[in-house]
LUMSE-332776 format. One record per residue: residue in three letters; x, y, z of N, C-alpha, C, O in turn; chain. Coordinates in Angstrom, 1 decimal. Each point is the difference from the previous one (the first is absolute). Layout:
REM LUMSE-332776
<site res="ala" n_xx="X" n_yy="Y" n_zz="Z" ca_xx="X" ca_yy="Y" ca_zz="Z" c_xx="X" c_yy="Y" c_zz="Z" o_xx="X" o_yy="Y" o_zz="Z" chain="A"/>
...
REM end
This chain:
REM LUMSE-332776
<site res="met" n_xx="0.8" n_yy="-1.2" n_zz="0.0" ca_xx="-0.8" ca_yy="1.2" ca_zz="0.0" c_xx="0.9" c_yy="1.2" c_zz="0.0" o_xx="1.0" o_yy="0.1" o_zz="0.8" chain="A"/>
<site res="thr" n_xx="-1.3" n_yy="0.9" n_zz="-1.6" ca_xx="0.7" ca_yy="1.2" ca_zz="-0.1" c_xx="-0.5" c_yy="1.0" c_zz="1.1" o_xx="-1.1" o_yy="-0.2" o_zz="0.5" chain="A"/>
<site res="arg" n_xx="1.9" n_yy="1.2" n_zz="-0.2" ca_xx="-0.5" ca_yy="1.0" ca_zz="1.0" c_xx="-1.3" c_yy="0.7" c_zz="-0.6" o_xx="-0.9" o_yy="0.2" o_zz="0.8" chain="A"/>
<site res="ala" n_xx="0.9" n_yy="0.1" n_zz="-2.1" ca_xx="-1.2" ca_yy="0.6" ca_zz="-0.5" c_xx="-1.2" c_yy="-0.8" c_zz="0.1" o_xx="-1.1" o_yy="0.5" o_zz="0.4" chain="A"/>
<site res="ser" n_xx="1.2" n_yy="-1.8" n_zz="-0.8" ca_xx="-1.2" ca_yy="-0.9" ca_zz="0.1" c_xx="-0.5" c_yy="-0.2" c_zz="1.4" o_xx="-1.1" o_yy="-0.1" o_zz="0.3" chain="A"/>
<site res="gly" n_xx="2.1" n_yy="0.0" n_zz="0.6" ca_xx="-0.3" ca_yy="-0.1" ca_zz="1.5" c_xx="-0.7" c_yy="1.2" c_zz="0.5" o_xx="-0.9" o_yy="-0.1" o_zz="0.8" chain="A"/>
<site res="ser" n_xx="1.3" n_yy="1.3" n_zz="-1.3" ca_xx="-0.6" ca_yy="1.2" ca_zz="0.4" c_xx="-1.5" c_yy="0.1" c_zz="-0.5" o_xx="-0.9" o_yy="0.5" o_zz="0.8" chain="A"/>
<site res="val" n_xx="0.7" n_yy="-0.9" n_zz="-2.0" ca_xx="-1.4" ca_yy="0.0" ca_zz="-0.5" c_xx="-0.9" c_yy="-1.0" c_zz="0.8" o_xx="-1.1" o_yy="0.3" o_zz="0.2" chain="A"/>
<site res="asp" n_xx="1.7" n_yy="-1.4" n_zz="0.1" ca_xx="-0.8" ca_yy="-1.0" ca_zz="0.9" c_xx="-0.4" c_yy="0.6" c_zz="1.3" o_xx="-1.0" o_yy="-0.3" o_zz="0.5" chain="A"/>
<site res="leu" n_xx="1.8" n_yy="1.3" n_zz="0.0" ca_xx="-0.3" ca_yy="0.6" ca_zz="1.2" c_xx="-0.9" c_yy="1.3" c_zz="-0.1" o_xx="-0.3" o_yy="0.7" o_zz="0.9" chain="A"/>
<site res="gly" n_xx="-0.1" n_yy="-0.4" n_zz="-2.2" ca_xx="-0.9" ca_yy="1.1" ca_zz="-0.2" c_xx="0.7" c_yy="1.3" c_zz="-0.5" o_xx="-0.7" o_yy="1.0" o_zz="-0.1" chain="A"/>
<site res="ala" n_xx="2.0" n_yy="-1.1" n_zz="-0.1" ca_xx="0.7" ca_yy="1.2" ca_zz="-0.5" c_xx="-0.2" c_yy="0.2" c_zz="-1.5" o_xx="-0.3" o_yy="-0.9" o_zz="-0.7" chain="A"/>
<site res="glu" n_xx="0.4" n_yy="2.1" n_zz="0.3" ca_xx="0.1" ca_yy="0.3" ca_zz="-1.5" c_xx="1.4" c_yy="0.3" c_zz="-0.3" o_xx="0.7" o_yy="0.8" o_zz="0.6" chain="A"/>
<site res="val" n_xx="-0.2" n_yy="-1.6" n_zz="-1.6" ca_xx="1.4" ca_yy="0.2" ca_zz="-0.4" c_xx="0.0" c_yy="0.9" c_zz="-1.3" o_xx="-0.7" o_yy="-0.3" o_zz="-1.0" chain="A"/>
<site res="leu" n_xx="1.5" n_yy="1.3" n_zz="1.1" ca_xx="0.1" ca_yy="1.0" ca_zz="-1.1" c_xx="1.4" c_yy="0.0" c_zz="-0.6" o_xx="0.9" o_yy="-0.1" o_zz="0.8" chain="A"/>
<site res="arg" n_xx="-0.8" n_yy="0.2" n_zz="-2.1" ca_xx="1.3" ca_yy="0.3" ca_zz="-0.6" c_xx="-0.2" c_yy="1.4" c_zz="-0.6" o_xx="-0.8" o_yy="0.2" o_zz="-0.9" chain="A"/>
<site res="val" n_xx="1.6" n_yy="0.7" n_zz="1.4" ca_xx="-0.2" ca_yy="1.4" ca_zz="-0.3" c_xx="1.2" c_yy="0.5" c_zz="-0.8" o_xx="1.1" o_yy="0.1" o_zz="0.5" chain="A"/>
<site res="pro" n_xx="-1.3" n_yy="0.2" n_zz="-1.8" ca_xx="1.1" ca_yy="0.5" ca_zz="-0.8" c_xx="0.3" c_yy="1.5" c_zz="0.3" o_xx="-1.0" o_yy="0.8" o_zz="-0.1" chain="A"/>
<site res="ala" n_xx="2.2" n_yy="-0.5" n_zz="0.5" ca_xx="0.3" ca_yy="1.4" ca_zz="0.3" c_xx="1.5" c_yy="0.1" c_zz="0.0" o_xx="0.8" o_yy="-0.9" o_zz="0.3" chain="A"/>
<site res="ser" n_xx="-0.3" n_yy="2.1" n_zz="-0.8" ca_xx="1.4" ca_yy="0.2" ca_zz="-0.1" c_xx="0.6" c_yy="0.3" c_zz="1.4" o_xx="1.2" o_yy="-0.1" o_zz="0.2" chain="A"/>
<site res="asp" n_xx="-2.1" n_yy="0.6" n_zz="0.7" ca_xx="0.4" ca_yy="0.3" ca_zz="1.4" c_xx="-0.8" c_yy="-1.0" c_zz="0.9" o_xx="-1.2" o_yy="0.2" o_zz="0.1" chain="A"/>
<site res="val" n_xx="1.8" n_yy="-1.1" n_zz="0.6" ca_xx="-0.6" ca_yy="-1.0" ca_zz="0.8" c_xx="-0.9" c_yy="0.7" c_zz="1.1" o_xx="-1.2" o_yy="-0.4" o_zz="0.2" chain="A"/>
<site res="ile" n_xx="1.8" n_yy="1.3" n_zz="0.5" ca_xx="-0.8" ca_yy="0.7" ca_zz="1.1" c_xx="-1.2" c_yy="0.7" c_zz="-0.6" o_xx="-1.1" o_yy="-0.2" o_zz="0.6" chain="A"/>
<site res="ala" n_xx="1.2" n_yy="0.9" n_zz="-1.6" ca_xx="-1.1" ca_yy="0.8" ca_zz="-0.6" c_xx="-1.1" c_yy="-1.0" c_zz="-0.5" o_xx="-1.2" o_yy="0.2" o_zz="0.1" chain="A"/>
<site res="gly" n_xx="1.6" n_yy="-1.3" n_zz="-0.7" ca_xx="-0.9" ca_yy="-1.0" ca_zz="-0.5" c_xx="-0.8" c_yy="-0.7" c_zz="1.1" o_xx="-1.2" o_yy="-0.2" o_zz="-0.1" chain="A"/>
<site res="leu" n_xx="1.9" n_yy="-0.1" n_zz="1.1" ca_xx="-0.7" ca_yy="-0.6" ca_zz="1.2" c_xx="-0.9" c_yy="0.9" c_zz="0.7" o_xx="-1.1" o_yy="-0.3" o_zz="0.4" chain="A"/>
<site res="glu" n_xx="1.6" n_yy="1.6" n_zz="-0.3" ca_xx="-0.9" ca_yy="1.0" ca_zz="0.6" c_xx="-1.3" c_yy="0.2" c_zz="-0.8" o_xx="-1.0" o_yy="0.1" o_zz="0.6" chain="A"/>
<site res="gln" n_xx="1.1" n_yy="-0.1" n_zz="-1.9" ca_xx="-1.1" ca_yy="0.2" ca_zz="-0.8" c_xx="-1.0" c_yy="-1.2" c_zz="0.1" o_xx="-1.2" o_yy="0.2" o_zz="0.1" chain="A"/>
<site res="ala" n_xx="1.8" n_yy="-1.4" n_zz="-0.1" ca_xx="-0.9" ca_yy="-1.2" ca_zz="0.1" c_xx="-0.7" c_yy="0.0" c_zz="1.4" o_xx="-1.1" o_yy="-0.4" o_zz="0.0" chain="A"/>
<site res="val" n_xx="1.8" n_yy="0.8" n_zz="1.0" ca_xx="-0.6" ca_yy="0.0" ca_zz="1.4" c_xx="-1.1" c_yy="1.0" c_zz="0.0" o_xx="-1.1" o_yy="-0.3" o_zz="0.5" chain="A"/>
<site res="lys" n_xx="1.3" n_yy="1.5" n_zz="-1.1" ca_xx="-1.1" ca_yy="1.0" ca_zz="-0.1" c_xx="-1.2" c_yy="-0.5" c_zz="-0.8" o_xx="-1.1" o_yy="0.2" o_zz="0.4" chain="A"/>
<site res="asp" n_xx="1.4" n_yy="-0.8" n_zz="-1.6" ca_xx="-1.0" ca_yy="-0.4" ca_zz="-0.9" c_xx="-0.9" c_yy="-1.1" c_zz="0.7" o_xx="-1.2" o_yy="0.0" o_zz="-0.2" chain="A"/>
<site res="lys" n_xx="1.8" n_yy="-0.9" n_zz="0.9" ca_xx="-0.7" ca_yy="-1.1" ca_zz="0.7" c_xx="-0.5" c_yy="0.3" c_zz="1.4" o_xx="-0.8" o_yy="-0.7" o_zz="0.5" chain="A"/>
<site res="gly" n_xx="1.2" n_yy="1.9" n_zz="0.0" ca_xx="-0.4" ca_yy="0.3" ca_zz="1.4" c_xx="0.5" c_yy="-0.9" c_zz="1.0" o_xx="-0.6" o_yy="-0.3" o_zz="1.0" chain="A"/>
<site res="ala" n_xx="1.8" n_yy="-0.2" n_zz="-1.3" ca_xx="0.6" ca_yy="-1.1" ca_zz="0.9" c_xx="0.5" c_yy="0.7" c_zz="1.3" o_xx="0.5" o_yy="1.1" o_zz="0.0" chain="A"/>
<site res="thr" n_xx="-0.5" n_yy="-1.9" n_zz="1.0" ca_xx="0.5" ca_yy="0.4" ca_zz="1.3" c_xx="1.1" c_yy="-0.9" c_zz="0.5" o_xx="0.8" o_yy="0.3" o_zz="0.9" chain="A"/>
<site res="his" n_xx="-0.6" n_yy="-1.4" n_zz="-1.6" ca_xx="1.1" ca_yy="-1.0" ca_zz="0.3" c_xx="0.7" c_yy="-0.3" c_zz="-1.4" o_xx="-0.7" o_yy="-0.2" o_zz="-1.0" chain="A"/>
<site res="leu" n_xx="2.0" n_yy="0.1" n_zz="1.1" ca_xx="0.8" ca_yy="-0.4" ca_zz="-1.2" c_xx="0.9" c_yy="-1.1" c_zz="0.4" o_xx="0.8" o_yy="0.2" o_zz="1.0" chain="A"/>
<site res="phe" n_xx="-0.8" n_yy="-1.3" n_zz="-1.7" ca_xx="0.9" ca_yy="-1.1" ca_zz="0.3" c_xx="1.1" c_yy="-0.1" c_zz="-1.1" o_xx="-0.4" o_yy="0.0" o_zz="-1.2" chain="A"/>
<site res="leu" n_xx="1.6" n_yy="0.0" n_zz="1.6" ca_xx="1.1" ca_yy="0.0" ca_zz="-0.9" c_xx="0.9" c_yy="-1.2" c_zz="0.3" o_xx="0.2" o_yy="-0.4" o_zz="1.1" chain="A"/>
<site res="ala" n_xx="0.4" n_yy="-0.2" n_zz="-2.2" ca_xx="1.0" ca_yy="-1.0" ca_zz="0.2" c_xx="1.3" c_yy="0.7" c_zz="0.5" o_xx="0.4" o_yy="1.0" o_zz="-0.5" chain="A"/>
<site res="arg" n_xx="0.2" n_yy="-1.6" n_zz="1.6" ca_xx="1.2" ca_yy="0.5" ca_zz="0.5" c_xx="1.1" c_yy="-0.2" c_zz="-1.1" o_xx="0.1" o_yy="-1.1" o_zz="-0.5" chain="A"/>
<site res="asp" n_xx="0.6" n_yy="2.2" n_zz="0.3" ca_xx="1.1" ca_yy="-0.1" ca_zz="-1.0" c_xx="1.2" c_yy="0.7" c_zz="0.5" o_xx="0.0" o_yy="1.2" o_zz="0.3" chain="A"/>
<site res="glu" n_xx="1.1" n_yy="-1.9" n_zz="-0.2" ca_xx="1.2" ca_yy="0.5" ca_zz="0.6" c_xx="0.7" c_yy="0.9" c_zz="-1.1" o_xx="0.2" o_yy="-0.5" o_zz="-1.2" chain="A"/>
<site res="ala" n_xx="0.2" n_yy="1.7" n_zz="1.5" ca_xx="0.8" ca_yy="0.8" ca_zz="-0.9" c_xx="1.3" c_yy="-0.6" c_zz="-0.2" o_xx="0.6" o_yy="-0.6" o_zz="0.9" chain="A"/>
<site res="arg" n_xx="-0.1" n_yy="0.7" n_zz="-2.1" ca_xx="1.3" ca_yy="-0.6" ca_zz="-0.3" c_xx="1.0" c_yy="1.1" c_zz="-0.4" o_xx="-0.4" o_yy="1.1" o_zz="-0.5" chain="A"/>
<site res="gly" n_xx="1.7" n_yy="-1.4" n_zz="0.7" ca_xx="1.0" ca_yy="0.9" ca_zz="-0.5" c_xx="0.0" c_yy="1.4" c_zz="0.8" o_xx="-0.4" o_yy="0.0" o_zz="1.1" chain="A"/>
<site res="leu" n_xx="0.8" n_yy="1.0" n_zz="-1.8" ca_xx="0.0" ca_yy="1.3" ca_zz="0.6" c_xx="-1.3" c_yy="0.6" c_zz="0.3" o_xx="-0.1" o_yy="0.9" o_zz="0.9" chain="A"/>
<site res="lys" n_xx="-1.0" n_yy="-1.5" n_zz="-1.5" ca_xx="-1.3" ca_yy="0.5" ca_zz="0.3" c_xx="-0.3" c_yy="-0.2" c_zz="1.5" o_xx="-0.8" o_yy="0.8" o_zz="0.6" chain="A"/>
<site res="arg" n_xx="1.4" n_yy="-1.7" n_zz="0.1" ca_xx="-0.2" ca_yy="-0.2" ca_zz="1.4" c_xx="0.4" c_yy="1.2" c_zz="0.8" o_xx="-0.6" o_yy="0.3" o_zz="1.1" chain="A"/>
<site res="phe" n_xx="1.6" n_yy="0.4" n_zz="-1.6" ca_xx="0.5" ca_yy="1.2" ca_zz="0.7" c_xx="-0.5" c_yy="1.3" c_zz="-0.5" o_xx="0.1" o_yy="1.0" o_zz="0.7" chain="A"/>
<site res="thr" n_xx="-0.6" n_yy="-0.9" n_zz="-1.9" ca_xx="-0.3" ca_yy="1.2" ca_zz="-0.6" c_xx="-1.5" c_yy="0.3" c_zz="-0.1" o_xx="-0.5" o_yy="1.1" o_zz="-0.2" chain="A"/>
<site res="glu" n_xx="-0.4" n_yy="-2.1" n_zz="0.4" ca_xx="-1.4" ca_yy="0.1" ca_zz="-0.1" c_xx="-0.7" c_yy="-0.5" c_zz="1.2" o_xx="0.3" o_yy="-1.2" o_zz="0.4" chain="A"/>
<site res="arg" n_xx="-1.3" n_yy="1.9" n_zz="0.1" ca_xx="-0.8" ca_yy="-0.5" ca_zz="1.1" c_xx="-0.9" c_yy="-1.2" c_zz="-0.5" o_xx="-0.4" o_yy="0.0" o_zz="-1.2" chain="A"/>
<site res="pro" n_xx="0.1" n_yy="-0.9" n_zz="2.0" ca_xx="-0.8" ca_yy="-1.1" ca_zz="-0.4" c_xx="-1.4" c_yy="0.4" c_zz="-0.5" o_xx="-0.6" o_yy="1.0" o_zz="0.5" chain="A"/>
<site res="leu" n_xx="0.0" n_yy="-1.7" n_zz="-1.4" ca_xx="-1.3" ca_yy="0.4" ca_zz="-0.6" c_xx="-1.1" c_yy="0.1" c_zz="1.0" o_xx="-0.7" o_yy="1.0" o_zz="0.0" chain="A"/>
<site res="pro" n_xx="0.6" n_yy="-1.9" n_zz="1.0" ca_xx="-1.1" ca_yy="0.2" ca_zz="1.0" c_xx="0.2" c_yy="1.3" c_zz="0.8" o_xx="-1.0" o_yy="0.6" o_zz="0.3" chain="A"/>
<site res="asp" n_xx="2.2" n_yy="-0.2" n_zz="0.0" ca_xx="0.2" ca_yy="1.2" ca_zz="0.7" c_xx="-0.4" c_yy="1.2" c_zz="-0.8" o_xx="-0.7" o_yy="1.0" o_zz="0.5" chain="A"/>
<site res="arg" n_xx="1.0" n_yy="-1.0" n_zz="-1.8" ca_xx="-0.4" ca_yy="1.1" ca_zz="-0.9" c_xx="-1.5" c_yy="0.1" c_zz="-0.1" o_xx="-0.6" o_yy="1.1" o_zz="-0.1" chain="A"/>
<site res="leu" n_xx="-0.1" n_yy="-2.3" n_zz="0.0" ca_xx="-1.4" ca_yy="0.0" ca_zz="-0.2" c_xx="-0.7" c_yy="0.5" c_zz="1.3" o_xx="-0.9" o_yy="0.8" o_zz="-0.1" chain="A"/>
<site res="ile" n_xx="1.4" n_yy="-1.1" n_zz="1.3" ca_xx="-0.6" ca_yy="0.4" ca_zz="1.2" c_xx="0.2" c_yy="1.6" c_zz="0.1" o_xx="-0.9" o_yy="0.6" o_zz="0.5" chain="A"/>
<site res="asp" n_xx="2.0" n_yy="-0.1" n_zz="-0.9" ca_xx="0.2" ca_yy="1.4" ca_zz="0.0" c_xx="-1.0" c_yy="0.7" c_zz="-0.9" o_xx="-0.5" o_yy="1.1" o_zz="0.4" chain="A"/>
<site res="arg" n_xx="0.2" n_yy="-1.6" n_zz="-1.6" ca_xx="-0.9" ca_yy="0.6" ca_zz="-0.9" c_xx="-1.5" c_yy="-0.2" c_zz="0.3" o_xx="-0.8" o_yy="0.8" o_zz="-0.2" chain="A"/>
<site res="met" n_xx="0.5" n_yy="-2.0" n_zz="0.9" ca_xx="-1.3" ca_yy="-0.3" ca_zz="0.3" c_xx="-0.1" c_yy="-0.5" c_zz="1.4" o_xx="-0.2" o_yy="-1.2" o_zz="0.3" chain="A"/>
<site res="pro" n_xx="0.3" n_yy="2.1" n_zz="0.7" ca_xx="0.0" ca_yy="-0.4" ca_zz="1.4" c_xx="-1.3" c_yy="-0.7" c_zz="0.5" o_xx="0.0" o_yy="-0.7" o_zz="1.0" chain="A"/>
<site res="his" n_xx="-1.1" n_yy="0.9" n_zz="-1.7" ca_xx="-1.2" ca_yy="-0.7" ca_zz="0.3" c_xx="-0.1" c_yy="-1.5" c_zz="-0.4" o_xx="-0.8" o_yy="-0.7" o_zz="0.5" chain="A"/>
<site res="leu" n_xx="1.8" n_yy="0.3" n_zz="-1.3" ca_xx="0.0" ca_yy="-1.3" ca_zz="-0.6" c_xx="0.7" c_yy="-1.0" c_zz="0.9" o_xx="1.1" o_yy="0.3" o_zz="0.5" chain="A"/>
<site res="asp" n_xx="-1.7" n_yy="-1.5" n_zz="-0.2" ca_xx="0.7" ca_yy="-1.0" ca_zz="0.7" c_xx="0.8" c_yy="-0.9" c_zz="-1.0" o_xx="-0.6" o_yy="-0.6" o_zz="-0.9" chain="A"/>
<site res="val" n_xx="1.9" n_yy="0.6" n_zz="1.0" ca_xx="0.8" ca_yy="-0.7" ca_zz="-0.9" c_xx="0.5" c_yy="-1.3" c_zz="0.7" o_xx="0.6" o_yy="0.0" o_zz="1.1" chain="A"/>
<site res="his" n_xx="-0.8" n_yy="-1.1" n_zz="-1.8" ca_xx="0.3" ca_yy="-1.3" ca_zz="0.6" c_xx="1.0" c_yy="-0.7" c_zz="-1.0" o_xx="-0.1" o_yy="0.0" o_zz="-1.2" chain="A"/>
<site res="leu" n_xx="1.2" n_yy="-0.5" n_zz="1.8" ca_xx="1.0" ca_yy="-0.7" ca_zz="-0.8" c_xx="-0.2" c_yy="-1.5" c_zz="0.2" o_xx="-0.2" o_yy="-0.6" o_zz="1.0" chain="A"/>
<site res="val" n_xx="0.3" n_yy="-0.1" n_zz="-2.2" ca_xx="-0.2" ca_yy="-1.4" ca_zz="0.0" c_xx="1.3" c_yy="-0.6" c_zz="-0.4" o_xx="0.7" o_yy="0.4" o_zz="-1.0" chain="A"/>
<site res="gly" n_xx="-0.2" n_yy="-1.4" n_zz="1.7" ca_xx="1.3" ca_yy="-0.7" ca_zz="-0.2" c_xx="0.0" c_yy="-0.7" c_zz="-1.3" o_xx="-1.0" o_yy="-0.5" o_zz="-0.5" chain="A"/>
<site res="ala" n_xx="2.2" n_yy="0.3" n_zz="0.0" ca_xx="0.2" ca_yy="-0.7" ca_zz="-1.2" c_xx="-0.2" c_yy="-1.5" c_zz="0.2" o_xx="0.4" o_yy="-0.5" o_zz="1.1" chain="A"/>
<site res="pro" n_xx="-1.0" n_yy="-0.2" n_zz="-2.0" ca_xx="-0.2" ca_yy="-1.5" ca_zz="0.2" c_xx="1.3" c_yy="-0.7" c_zz="0.1" o_xx="1.0" o_yy="0.4" o_zz="-0.7" chain="A"/>
<site res="thr" n_xx="-0.9" n_yy="-1.4" n_zz="1.4" ca_xx="1.2" ca_yy="-0.9" ca_zz="0.1" c_xx="-0.3" c_yy="-1.4" c_zz="-0.5" o_xx="-1.2" o_yy="-0.3" o_zz="0.0" chain="A"/>
<site res="pro" n_xx="2.1" n_yy="-0.5" n_zz="-0.3" ca_xx="-0.3" ca_yy="-1.4" ca_zz="-0.5" c_xx="-0.8" c_yy="-0.7" c_zz="1.1" o_xx="-0.8" o_yy="-0.9" o_zz="-0.3" chain="A"/>
<site res="ala" n_xx="1.0" n_yy="1.2" n_zz="1.6" ca_xx="-0.7" ca_yy="-0.7" ca_zz="1.1" c_xx="-1.5" c_yy="0.3" c_zz="0.0" o_xx="-0.8" o_yy="-0.8" o_zz="0.4" chain="A"/>
<site res="asn" n_xx="0.5" n_yy="2.0" n_zz="-0.9" ca_xx="-1.5" ca_yy="0.3" ca_zz="0.0" c_xx="-0.6" c_yy="0.2" c_zz="-1.4" o_xx="-0.9" o_yy="0.7" o_zz="-0.2" chain="A"/>
<site res="gly" n_xx="1.5" n_yy="-1.5" n_zz="-0.7" ca_xx="-0.7" ca_yy="-0.1" ca_zz="-1.3" c_xx="0.6" c_yy="0.8" c_zz="-1.2" o_xx="-0.6" o_yy="0.0" o_zz="-1.0" chain="A"/>
<site res="ala" n_xx="1.7" n_yy="0.6" n_zz="1.2" ca_xx="0.6" ca_yy="0.8" ca_zz="-1.1" c_xx="0.6" c_yy="-1.0" c_zz="-1.0" o_xx="0.4" o_yy="-1.1" o_zz="0.3" chain="A"/>
<site res="asp" n_xx="-0.4" n_yy="1.6" n_zz="-1.5" ca_xx="0.6" ca_yy="-0.8" ca_zz="-1.1" c_xx="1.5" c_yy="0.1" c_zz="0.1" o_xx="0.6" o_yy="1.1" o_zz="-0.1" chain="A"/>
<site res="ser" n_xx="0.1" n_yy="-2.2" n_zz="0.5" ca_xx="1.4" ca_yy="0.0" ca_zz="0.2" c_xx="0.8" c_yy="-0.1" c_zz="-1.3" o_xx="1.2" o_yy="0.0" o_zz="0.1" chain="A"/>
<site res="ser" n_xx="-1.8" n_yy="-0.1" n_zz="-1.2" ca_xx="0.7" ca_yy="-0.1" ca_zz="-1.3" c_xx="0.5" c_yy="1.3" c_zz="-0.5" o_xx="0.7" o_yy="0.1" o_zz="-1.1" chain="A"/>
<site res="arg" n_xx="-1.0" n_yy="1.0" n_zz="1.8" ca_xx="0.4" ca_yy="1.4" ca_zz="-0.5" c_xx="1.4" c_yy="0.2" c_zz="0.3" o_xx="0.5" o_yy="1.1" o_zz="-0.3" chain="A"/>
REM end
């Protein structure tokens, strides 16, 4: 089971939002849907980005303090992830 299909099973709506700016795209989707909660897959910053850019959830909270941001851990082989990647 993928995270997206598991989310739908729990009643969430999964959106793919095309946007050149991730923050602006998510902000617009939250406003359009009237969302009060946002679930994001946890993604570790790599390389210099770890030192030069604030994490996405922190930036979202700054822009939308009314929004509850939840981080979902990455699947592991022990909990059903595809280990062939």
